[in-house]
N, C-alpha and C positions, 0 to 999 in steps of 0.2 A: 420659644422655650428651648432650653438646651438640655441635652441628655446628660450633661455634667452636673446636673442638680437632681440627684436621684430622689430626694424627698419631694420634689415637685411633680414627679411622675406617678400620679396616683392612678392605678389601673381601675377601670370601671368594674361594675358588678359581674360582667361576663368574663372578666379576665382574672387569672389567679384564683380559680375556684377553690374554696376551702373544704369541699366535700371529701377530699382525700386526707385531711388533717395535716397537710404539709405546712400550712402557715401557722398552725398551732405549735409546730416544732421550730418556729423561727429562731434564728440565732440572735442572741442579744447584741445590741449595737456595740461595735468595737471589738467583739470577740472574734476569734479565728478558729474555724473548725480544724480538726486534726490534720486533714489532708492539706489545708492551706499552709500549714507550717512547713511543709516540704518544699521549700523555695528553690532547692537545687536538685538536679537530677542525680539520683543515686548511682546511675550507671557511670558517671564521670568522677574519677578520683578527686578528692579534695586537693586543692592547690594546683591542679593540672591546668596549664594555660593553653587554651585552644580557641580557635575562632568560634564566635557565637553560633553561626550557621551549622558548623560541624558538631558543636556540643548539643544542639537541638536535634540533629539528624541521627546521631549514634543510637540513642534509645529506640528511635523509630526503626532503624535498620535491625537492631538486635531483636526487637519485638516481632518484626516481620519474619526474621529468620526462624524464630521459635514457632511461629504459626505455620510456616511452610513445613518445618520438621513434623509438626503435628498432623498436617494433612498427608504428608508422605507416609507417616506411620499408619494412618487410617487406611490407606490403600494397601500397604503391606499386610495389615490385619485382614483386609478383604481378600487378598490373594491367598493367605494361609487358610482362611475359611473355605475357599473354593479349591484348595490344592488337591483334596482327595477326589474331586470330580473331574480334574483335568486329565487329558490323555497323556500317555507316556511317550518317550522317544522324541523324534523330530517334530511331531505334531504338537506335543506339549511345549517344546521350546518356542515354537512359532506363536502359540497362544500367550506364553509368558511375555514375549517381546511385544505383542499387541497390547497386553495389559500395561506394560511399561510406557508405551507411546501414549495410550489413552490417559494414564495418570499424569504424565508430564504435560499433555495438552490441557487437561483440566486445571492443573496448577497454574499454568501460564494464563489461562482464561480467568482464573480467580484473581491473579495479580492485575490483569488488565481491567477487571471490574472494580478495582479499588478495595479488595478484601484483605490486603496486607498493608497496614494492620487493620483496616476497616473501622477506624474511629468514626464516631458520630453517626453511625448507622443503627437503625432499629433492628432488633433480632429478626423480625419477619423479612426485612430487606436483605439481611445476610442469607437467609434461606432462599429467597427468590433468586438472588444472583448466583448462588451455588447451583441451584437446580437448573437455571438457564445454561450455565457453563456445561453441566453434565449432559443436558439435552443437545447442545451444539456438538459435543464430542461424539455422542451417539449418532447424530445425523451424519457426521463425517465418516464414522465407522460403517454406517449403512451404505454410503456411496462406495466405500472400499469393498464391502461384502458383495456388491453387485458384480464387480470385476474379478473377484477371487473365487476359485473353486471351493465348494462347500462353505461359502461365505456366510450362509444363514446360521450355521452353528457358531461360527466365530462371532457374529453380531450378537447372538443371544448371550454368549459368554461375556462379552464386553458390557452389555446392558446390565447384566446381573452384577458384574464387578463394580461398575459405576454406582449402581443402586446401593450395594452394600457399603461402598465408600461414603455415600451421602448419609446413610444411617449411622455410621460410626463417627463421622466427622464432628457433629455437634459436641459429643462427649470429649473427644481429644482437643477440640478447639477450646472448650471450657477449661480443661486442664492447663493448656498452654497460656490462656489469658490469665488464669489464676496465678501461674508461676511468674509471669511478667509483673503482675501486680505486687506479688510478695518481694520481687527483686527491686521494685521501685522504678521500673522502666515503662510501665503501661500508662498511656495517656499523655496528653499535652496540657501544659499549664494555661489557664484561661481566667480572665477577670470577668465577673458577672455584674452587669449593669441593669438595674431594675428599680422599680418604685417601692419604697417603704418595705412592707412585708414580703414583697415579691422576690427581691434580691436574696434575702436570707433563705427563703424557701427554696430558691433555685440552687443555692450553694449546698443546702442539705440534700436536695434531690440528686444532684450529680455526685455528691459524696457517697450516698447510699447506692446509687446506680452507676458505679464506677466503670461498668462494662462499656459505657458510651465513649470512654477514652478522654474524658474531661476531668482535669484536676482543678477544681474551682478555687478561686481566691477572691476575697472581698475587694471591691473597687473603691478607691478614695480619689475623687476628682482633683483635689489639690495636689496630688502627687503624680499626675499624668506626665508632666514635662520632666520630672526628676526620675522617672522609672529607668532602670539600667537597660542597656541593650540586650542583656541576657535574661530579661524578665519574661513574663507571659507573652506568648506570641499570638494569642487569640482573645478577642473580646466578644462576649455573649451579651446580646441586648434583648430585653423583653420589656414591654410597656407600651405606652402610647406612641404608635408609629409616626404620628404627625409631629412629634417633638424631636425626631431623629435628624432632620435635614441639616440643621445648623452644626451639629456635632460630628456628623459622619466623616467629613474630610480630615479633621484632626485625628480621629480614631484610625482611619485607614492609613494615615501617614505614620502612626505609631505602632500599629499591630499588623502582622503578616496577614491575618484574616479577621474579618468582622462577620459574626453570625447573627442574623435576625431570627430569634428562636421561634419555632412553631410549637404547637401543642404536643405534649408527651402523654403516654398512657396514664400517668399518675398526676399530671399537673397541666391545667389549662392556662396558657400564657398569652396567646395572640389570636387564636381562631384560624391560623394557617394550618392546613392539613398536611401531614407528612407525605401522603399519597400524591400531593400536588408538586412536591419538590424532590422526587426520586428516593423517597424513603429515608431522607436525612433528617436530622433534628432541627434544621433551620436553613434559611437562605444564606448562602455563603457569598460574601463580598471579599474578593482577593485583591491583592496589589500586584504590581509588576514584579515584585521580589520573588514570587513563587516560581518564576521561570529561571532563576539563577542556575539551578542544577542542570538545565539543558544547554547552558552556555558552552561547555566543552564540546558538546556534539555540534553546536552551531559552528564553532571554530574549525573543527575537522571538516565539516561540509564546505565551509567557505574556502579553505585551502584546497580541497579536492576539486572544487570548481574553478577557483581563481587561477591556479598555476597552469593547468592546460589551456584555459581561456586566454591567458596572457600570450601564450605561444601562438595561438590561432589568430588573435587580433593584431599581433605586432605588425604584420605587413600593412594592414589598413591604417594603423596609427602612423606609420612611416609615410604613406602616401598623403594622408591628410596634413601631416607636418610640412611636407614639401609644398603643398598647395598654399598653406598659410604663409610660408616664407616668401613665396613668389608674389603674393598680393601685398604683404606688408612685412618687409624684411626685419628680422629681429628674433628674439626668443620665441619659440613655437609652443613652449609649455608655460603654464601659468600656475603658480602656487599661491594659495591664499590661506591664511590662518583662520580656522573655524573652531568652534567649541565642541569638544568631544565628550566621551564618557568621564564622569566625575570632574568635569570642568577642564580636563587637560586639553591643551591646544592640539589641533589636527591640521597639518599642512596639506590641504586637499590639492591634488594634482589634476589639472585639466589641460586639454588642448586649448590654445588661445583662440578665441573666436571674435575678439574685439581689436580695434586699433590700439596701438600702444599709448595714445593720448586720450583713452576712453573717458577718463574722469573729467578732463577739460571740456570734452564734447558734451558730456551730460550737464555740467554746470551751465554751459552756454544755452543748452536747450531749455532748462528750467527758467532761465532769465527771460527768454522770449516766449515761452508757452506755459502758462499756469495750469492748463488742463492736463498737460503731460506730467507735471509735478504731482497733481492729485492722483493720477493713475499710478504713478510710482509709489506714492504713500499707501495706496490700497493694496497693491500686489507686489511691490518691489520688483516689478518687471514692466517692460514697455512692449506693446505689440509692434510698433514701428520704432525700433531703437537705432538711432544714428550711429551708435558706437560699434555695431556689429559689422564685421567684414562682409563685403558684397559676395553673394553666391555661396562661397565656402562656409562662411560663418553661419548663415541661416541653415544650410544643409547639415552641418555638424550638430547644431543645437536641436533641430527638429528630429533628427535620427538618434540623438543622444550619444553619438560617437565621441563627442568632446569629453564625455564622462569616462570613457574606457581606461585612460591612464590611472584612474582610481583603483584599478585592480592591484596596483602596487601598494596603495594604502591598505587594501584588504589583506594582502599577503603580509604586510608589516604589522597587522593586528590593530591598526588605528581605526579601521572601519569594518563593517560587515556588509554582506550583500543586501540584507533587509534591515531597515531601521529608520528612524527619523533622519531626514537629510541634515547634514551639518551646515547650519546657516551662518552667514557672517554676522558680526556684532550689530550692525545697523538693523538687520532683520530681527534678531532676537530681542532687541531693545523695545520692539513693538509688542512683545508678549509679556504677560505678567510673571512675576518672580516665582510663584508656586509652580507654574507650568514649566518654566525653565529648569527648576530643580528636578521635575519629573523627567524631562528630556535628558538630563545628565545621568540618569539612572541606567540608561541603556546605551549600547554602542551605536553611533550613527551609521547610516546605511547608504549604499549606492542607489537603492530604490526604496520606496515606502508606500504606505497606503494612500496618502494624498496624491502621490505622483500617478498612480494607476487609476485613481478615482476622478480627479479633476485636472491633473497636470497643471499647467501654468494658469488655468482659469480660476483657480481657487484663491480667494482672498485670505487675509491673515487669520480672520476668525475661523473660517472653514479649515484652513491648514492646521490650526491648533486643535480643532475638534477631532479631525481625522487622526492626527498624531497621538492625541490623548487616548482615543479609542484603541489604537494599535498597542500602545504601551500597556494599557489595562488588560488587554486580551491576548497578549503576546504568547505565541506557541510555535513549535516547529511546523505544525500543519498550517497555521496562519501565514508563516513565512513562505512556505511552498506555494500557497495560493497567490500571494503577492508576486512571487517570482514568475509564476505562470502568467499572471495578469500583466506583467511588465512587457512581455513580448508583443501582444496585440496593441498595447498602448503606444509603444515605440513605432510600430508600423503604421498606426493611424496618424502619427505625427500631429497630435493634438497640442503640442507645446513642448518646451524643454523641461527636463526633470529638475 
């Protein structure tokens, strides 16, 4: 059963409970609730041509800025309430500075906890994350109080300051959210996919409870392929979870996020408890596209590492090049066209580790040894490869020194340190088209997850699985873990990258 046939998704009696009269307020078929009519972001001037990603991000940035301003105002209000109790002179100035540091630390922790703008979180989850942030700041203040003279008095003042801030913040946060709503910049557009009365009930629910940051729109299955790039970025799904499997790949390819809704205080939809999923309104399935905003940081880090690394490894490359030339005179570098990001060709630079007539040697081997052909078709590598130069070729491959010239590709922006390896066409042709499209969505890398997990022992199916997992879960922290894992993988010499 496909999720693109909403009428077929009839929730059972335990789902979409009508005790809260939500289904009795179901929207007639074909009608559009008032919020669904706002198909364009009010923050973006009409007729202004800008990239879709930027157009979607501007309202979120503006909303977050107003929320930060509200929290800042709450701490200022807490300060003025305590002003008459603060000491005067230099002691008072010191306490004021401590308050400033504590407020800044709390706001930074709020941001790291996802509270700006804090969409799709239940109110109790907002309170929990804010309280935890305040407690963390108080604990840091306690450590500071231990090493400062009269630190006990300062600690008490900071705890009272943070406590007053927590008391005032809900009111100012409510005002800031209301202002964003009236400006038309609060929330993210989302299509609602459910069965029969459930979908209209959910549209009405999220319209009434706009604080969740969901601007719901009806979903029409026959218009999925025709939806513009600037359309809703989120798909909310509620119904029989067994029917989701066949339709999820298409949805994840079209929407930046897919949410499998959990129960809400006013509407039972699936039986999933928000407490089990971090206080959010559903289980979030994201695509690799969510990491686009970190690409500039990746580029800066790549250059910061690649430029000095090139200087350091240049002598080793020169020595290896001399050894290659001594064994098999001719060009010491090898350039091969591979597929890069968005399908652009990347001319990968490597030290030559094979004889210049390598292709002829391979064809002769396949004619005489069918077992070697089968091994090649499974891994696109051979354990005993007659094409590889004696001694130096195996040493360069097992140590991955032959890959070092690709630092030039990284500096040129054609590659990154971490990403799926840029494979030749004969390797890519063994993979399905959908996966190849996914690989094209990210920059190829010098090293990747399958290189540190299995190295050359991974077959095509496992390589694809590991690369797909990396792309779906791509992050700066994941990249750092792969970079750190590359070092022992190289020294163990389990095969060539």
